[in-house]
C-alpha positions in Angstrom: 20.2 9.2 -19.1 17.6 6.8 -20.3 15.0 5.6 -17.5 15.0 2.0 -16.4 11.9 0.3 -15.2 11.7 -0.2 -11.6 12.4 -3.9 -10.2 9.5 -5.8 -8.8 8.1 -4.2 -5.8 8.4 -5.7 -2.4 5.5 -5.6 0.0 5.2 -3.3 2.9 5.5 -5.8 5.5 8.9 -7.3 3.5 10.3 -3.4 3.5 9.7 -2.9 7.0 11.4 -5.8 8.1 14.3 -5.4 5.7 14.6 -1.6 7.1 14.1 -2.4 10.9 17.1 -5.0 10.4 18.9 -2.7 8.9 19.0 0.1 12.1 21.7 -0.2 14.6 20.9 1.6 17.9 23.3 4.5 18.9 25.3 3.8 22.1 26.3 7.4 22.2 25.3 9.3 25.8 25.5 12.3 27.3 24.2 14.1 30.5 21.5 16.7 30.8 19.8 18.7 33.2 16.3 17.7 34.4 14.5 20.3 32.3 16.4 19.3 29.3 15.5 15.7 30.0 11.7 15.0 29.1 11.2 13.0 26.4 14.8 11.4 26.3 15.6 7.9 26.9 17.5 7.0 30.4 20.9 5.5 29.7 21.4 4.5 33.4 19.5 2.6 36.1 18.4 5.3 38.9 18.8 3.3 42.4 17.4 5.6 45.4 19.9 6.5 47.6 17.6 7.8 50.3 13.9 7.5 51.3 11.1 9.5 49.9 9.8 10.9 51.9 12.9 11.2 54.0 10.6 11.7 57.3 7.2 10.6 58.5 4.6 13.3 57.6 1.2 14.3 58.1 -1.1 13.6 55.1 -3.6 16.3 55.5 -3.9 19.6 58.0 -5.2 18.6 61.4 -3.9 17.1 64.8 -1.2 14.7 65.4 -2.6 12.3 68.3 -2.3 9.0 69.8 -4.9 6.9 68.1 -6.0 5.3 71.2 -7.1 8.8 72.8 -9.7 9.4 70.3 -11.5 5.5 70.2 -15.1 6.2 71.3 -15.3 9.8 69.9 -18.6 11.0 68.4 -20.2 13.8 67.3 -22.2 13.7 70.9 -19.1 12.7 73.2 -16.0 14.2 71.5 -12.8 13.2 72.8 -10.7 16.4 74.4 -7.1 16.8 73.9 -4.5 19.3 75.3 -2.9 21.4 72.6 0.8 21.3 72.6 2.3 23.3 69.9 1.0 24.2 66.1 3.8 22.8 63.7 4.1 24.2 60.1 5.2 22.3 56.9 8.9 23.2 57.4 9.2 23.4 61.2 10.0 20.5 63.7 7.8 19.6 66.6 9.6 20.5 70.0 7.1 18.5 72.5 6.5 14.5 72.6 2.8 13.8 72.2 1.8 12.1 75.6 -1.6 10.5 76.0 -4.2 13.2 76.3 -2.2 15.9 74.2 -2.0 16.9 70.6 -0.1 18.5 68.3 -1.7 20.8 65.4 0.2 20.0 62.2 0.3 21.1 58.6 0.2 18.8 55.6 3.7 17.4 54.9 4.9 18.7 58.4 6.9 16.0 60.2 5.1 13.7 62.6 5.7 14.6 66.1 7.5 12.1 68.3 4.8 9.9 70.3 2.0 10.5 67.9 0.5 7.6 65.6 -2.1 9.3 63.5 -3.5 12.4 62.4 -7.5 13.7 63.0 -8.2 15.8 59.9 -9.0 19.4 60.6 -12.6 19.2 59.7 -13.5 16.4 62.5 -12.0 18.9 65.2 -12.7 21.6 66.9 -10.2 24.4 68.8 -11.9 25.6 72.2 -10.9 28.9 73.7 -10.8 26.9 77.1 -7.0 26.5 77.8 -6.3 25.3 74.3 -8.5 22.2 74.3 -9.1 20.4 71.0 -12.3 18.5 70.9 -12.2 15.6 68.8 -15.5 14.1 66.8 -14.4 11.3 65.0 -11.9 8.5 66.0 -8.9 7.6 63.9 -6.7 4.4 63.7 -3.0 3.9 64.1 -1.4 5.3 60.9 -4.2 7.0 59.7 -3.7 10.1 57.6 0.3 9.6 57.8 2.5 9.1 55.4 5.4 6.9 56.5 9.2 7.6 55.9 10.0 5.6 52.7 6.5 5.1 51.8 6.8 6.6 48.3 10.8 5.4 47.5 12.8 3.2 49.3 16.7 3.8 49.8 18.3 1.0 47.7 15.5 0.6 45.5 15.6 0.7 41.5 13.1 3.4 40.6 14.0 3.8 36.8 15.4 1.2 34.5 18.0 2.1 31.6 16.0 2.6 28.4 13.2 4.1 30.2 11.6 7.1 28.3 11.2 9.9 31.0 8.1 11.8 30.8 7.0 14.4 33.0 6.0 12.3 36.3 9.3 10.5 35.9 11.4 13.7 35.9 9.6 14.5 39.0 10.8 11.1 40.7 14.3 12.1 39.6 13.6 15.4 41.1 12.2 13.7 44.5 15.5 12.1 44.9 17.4 15.3 44.5 19.1 14.7 40.9 20.1 17.7 38.9 21.6 15.7 36.2 21.0 12.2 34.3 22.5 10.3 31.6 20.3 9.8 28.7 20.8 8.1 25.0 22.3 10.8 22.4 19.8 12.2 19.9 20.5 10.8 16.7 21.8 13.1 14.1 19.9 12.8 10.6 21.2 14.1 7.2 18.4 15.7 5.2 19.7 15.8 1.5 17.2 17.2 -1.0 18.2 16.6 -4.8 16.5 17.7 -7.7 17.5 20.2 -10.3 14.3 21.8 -10.5 14.2 22.6 -6.7 15.5 26.0 -5.1 15.7 26.8 -1.3 12.7 28.9 0.2 13.7 32.7 0.0 15.5 32.2 -3.2 14.1 33.7 -6.6 12.0 31.5 -8.2 12.6 31.1 -11.5 10.0 29.4 -14.3 10.4 25.8 -14.1 11.6 25.9 -10.4 9.6 25.0 -7.4 10.6 25.4 -3.8 12.0 22.6 -1.5 9.4 21.2 0.5 10.7 18.1 1.6 13.5 19.0 3.8 11.5 21.3 5.9 8.9 18.6 6.4 11.2 15.6 6.8 13.6 17.9 9.7 10.2 18.8 11.4 9.3 15.1 11.3 12.9 14.2 13.1 12.9 16.8 15.6 9.4 15.5 16.9 10.3 11.9 16.9 13.6 12.9 18.6 16.5 13.4 16.3 18.7 16.3 15.4 18.2 17.2 11.6 21.3 18.4 9.6 20.2 20.0 6.5 22.4 19.8 3.3 22.5 22.0 0.4 20.1 20.8 -2.5 22.2 17.9 -4.3 22.7 18.4 -8.2 21.3 14.9 -10.3 25.0 13.8 -11.2 26.5 10.6 -9.7 29.5 12.6 -8.6 27.5 15.1 -6.6 25.6 12.4 -5.1 28.6 10.1 -4.2 30.4 13.3 -3.0 27.5 14.2 -0.5 26.8 10.3 0.6 30.3 10.5 1.7 29.8 13.8 3.7 26.5 12.9 5.1 28.1 9.4 6.5 29.1 11.8 9.3 25.4 11.4 10.5 23.8 8.7 12.3 21.1 8.3 9.5 20.9 9.7 6.1 17.5 10.8 4.4 17.6 11.7 0.8 14.4 13.2 -1.0 14.6 13.5 -4.8 13.4 14.4 -8.4 10.3 12.0 -9.0 11.4 10.4 -12.4 12.9 7.0 -12.8 16.0 8.2 -14.1 16.5 10.4 -11.4 16.1 8.1 -8.8 18.6 5.7 -10.5 21.6 8.0 -9.8 20.6 7.6 -6.1 20.6 3.7 -6.5 23.7 3.6 -8.4 25.4 5.6 -6.1 24.5 3.8 -3.2 25.2 0.7 -4.7 28.9 2.1 -5.5 29.6 2.6 -1.9 27.5 -0.1 0.1 24.6 -2.1 -0.5 20.9 -1.5 -2.0 18.4 -3.5 0.7 15.5 -2.5 -1.7 14.6 -0.2 -4.2 10.6 0.0 -4.6 7.5 -0.7 -2.1 4.1 -1.8 -2.6 2.7 1.4 -0.6 1.2 4.3 -1.9 1.9 7.1 -2.0 5.7 6.3 -2.2 6.3 3.6 -4.0 9.9 4.9 -5.6 11.8 4.4 -1.7 15.1 3.1 -1.5 16.6 1.3 1.3 20.4 0.9 1.7 23.3 0.6 3.9 26.6 2.5 3.6 29.7 1.5 6.4 26.8 0.3 8.7 24.7 3.5 8.3 21.2 3.2 6.9 20.5 5.3 4.0 16.6 6.3 3.1 15.7 7.4 -0.4 12.2 9.2 -0.4 10.1 10.1 -3.0 9.8 13.5 -4.3 6.5 14.2 -4.0 5.9 16.0 -0.9 2.9 13.9 0.1 4.6 10.7 -0.8 7.8 11.9 0.8 6.2 12.7 4.3 3.9 9.9 4.4 6.8 7.6 4.3 8.5 9.6 6.8 5.6 9.0 8.8 5.6 5.3 8.0 9.6 4.3 7.6 11.5 7.1 8.5 9.9 7.4 11.9 10.0 3.8 13.1 13.3 3.7 12.2 14.8 6.7 13.9 12.8 5.3 17.0 14.8 2.4 17.3 18.1 4.3 16.4 17.4 6.5 19.4 16.0 3.7 21.7 12.8 5.1 22.0 9.8 2.7 22.4 7.0 2.2 19.5 4.2 4.7 20.2 0.8 3.0 21.6 -1.4 2.2 18.8 -4.8 3.4 18.7 -7.4 5.9 16.8 -11.0 6.4 16.3 -13.5 3.9 14.5 -15.8 6.1 12.1 -17.8 5.7 9.3 -16.6 6.9 5.8 -18.5 10.0 4.4 -18.3 8.9 1.0 -16.7 6.0 -1.2 -13.1 5.8 -1.9 -10.9 3.6 -4.6 -8.0 2.4 -3.7 -5.3 0.7 -5.7 -5.2 -3.0 -5.7 -1.6 -4.7 -4.9 -0.4 -1.5 -2.9 -0.7 -0.9 0.7 -2.0 2.7 1.1 -1.8 5.4 3.8 -4.9 7.7 2.9 -4.5 11.3 4.5 -8.2 12.2 6.2 -9.9 14.8 8.3 -13.0 14.1 10.3 -16.0 16.0 8.8 -19.2 15.8 11.2 -18.5 12.6 12.9 -17.2 10.9 9.4 -13.9 10.0 7.5 -13.4 12.3 4.5 -10.4 11.5 2.2 -8.1 14.7 2.2 -5.5 13.2 -0.4 -5.3 15.5 -3.6 -2.3 14.1 -5.3 1.3 13.1 -4.3 3.1 16.7 -5.2 0.3 18.3 -3.2 1.7 19.1 0.4 -2.0 20.0 1.2 -3.0 16.5 1.1 -1.1 16.5 4.6 -1.6 19.9 6.0 -5.6 19.6 5.6 -5.6 16.0 7.2 -5.5 15.4 10.9 -4.7 11.9 10.4 -4.6 8.8 8.1 -6.4 5.4 7.7 -4.7 2.6 6.2 -6.1 0.4 3.1 -4.4 -3.1 2.9 -2.8 -4.2 -0.6 -6.0 -6.8 -1.2 -8.5 -4.1 -1.0 -9.5 -1.8 -3.7 -12.7 -0.2 -2.4 -13.8 1.3 1.1 -17.6 1.9 0.8 -19.6 5.1 2.3 -20.6 4.2 5.7 -17.6 1.8 6.4 -16.0 2.1 9.6 -12.5 2.7 9.2 -9.5 3.5 12.1 -8.5 6.9 11.9 -4.8 7.3 13.2 -4.2 10.6 14.3 -0.7 12.3 13.3 
């Protein structure tokens, strides 16, 4: 097959705009147990059906008192109160606290009737004289007490639909006594490798063949972002096999192709997508990862990733991950990183936005990029820096923003 030159490249910004406009968030939901809900996206609003805490309780170990009985107490003139009983965290007091009396309570124990404050145990002394308690510090009403409903009130919306659940939010669900919750289903992603030169790991490696790397790096990234990868067999570089595989892959929510690196092989994918749907763009001004394909078939996004492992995984982070997050209703991660000086001068390519894999060495930023075909360009890196399309040189000592993987 004759190789065809790639059409004019579009900018990274334009490519991202087209890509994100082509993604339609999924609508499927499922119910999962709390232990499986962390990292998932709520598909329902959570309204409290009861107060949390469900009763007024002691905020610390000490003595439940009537606050007025402690007014004026000090180290040299302690208030003295009669001890009624001891109440542990799971117990209910049997006696009402009246003036001149107190009840010993543990943290979390229900406050006895009549009491309106708790004196912490460090400010007290239990004497042997008929169970008298000396109070050395006064307290004011409601001090060291957690009122019923202080945390959550019945009828309150505590979590909105679309909230990403983290450990603290799982705690909120548990506090309400819930055991299951409705979440957005995880998107399924077809990972389709192609190339006559690749074989699956574990198979014999004959001359001229290399192992399939991209299926495993992409599948791992998809899992990390919140999707469910489905690995397909290696696709032949023929129009018939690409079309057949694409039709089968449309059962998933998103299709990711990775293939041979030549323009001719990439054109098979372009022709197949054009015959079944629409090609949104082919070729993006980014380094590494120029030969990237974006298309839509029957409403399903199809991403054709570069065949070289570093190019493929870099575009996985830059293009696939944002698209998958939108598909799964996941919020964009907080942007951030750390500014450090470059360890040495680095020359980029003018006209192409570059994602440069880097590592930190002695407080400086060292490029880890070898070539697009070297997976260790990413494995040896801790993160990456972005070099805009209009910048061709980053000087030694220039401060750059490192974004960690």
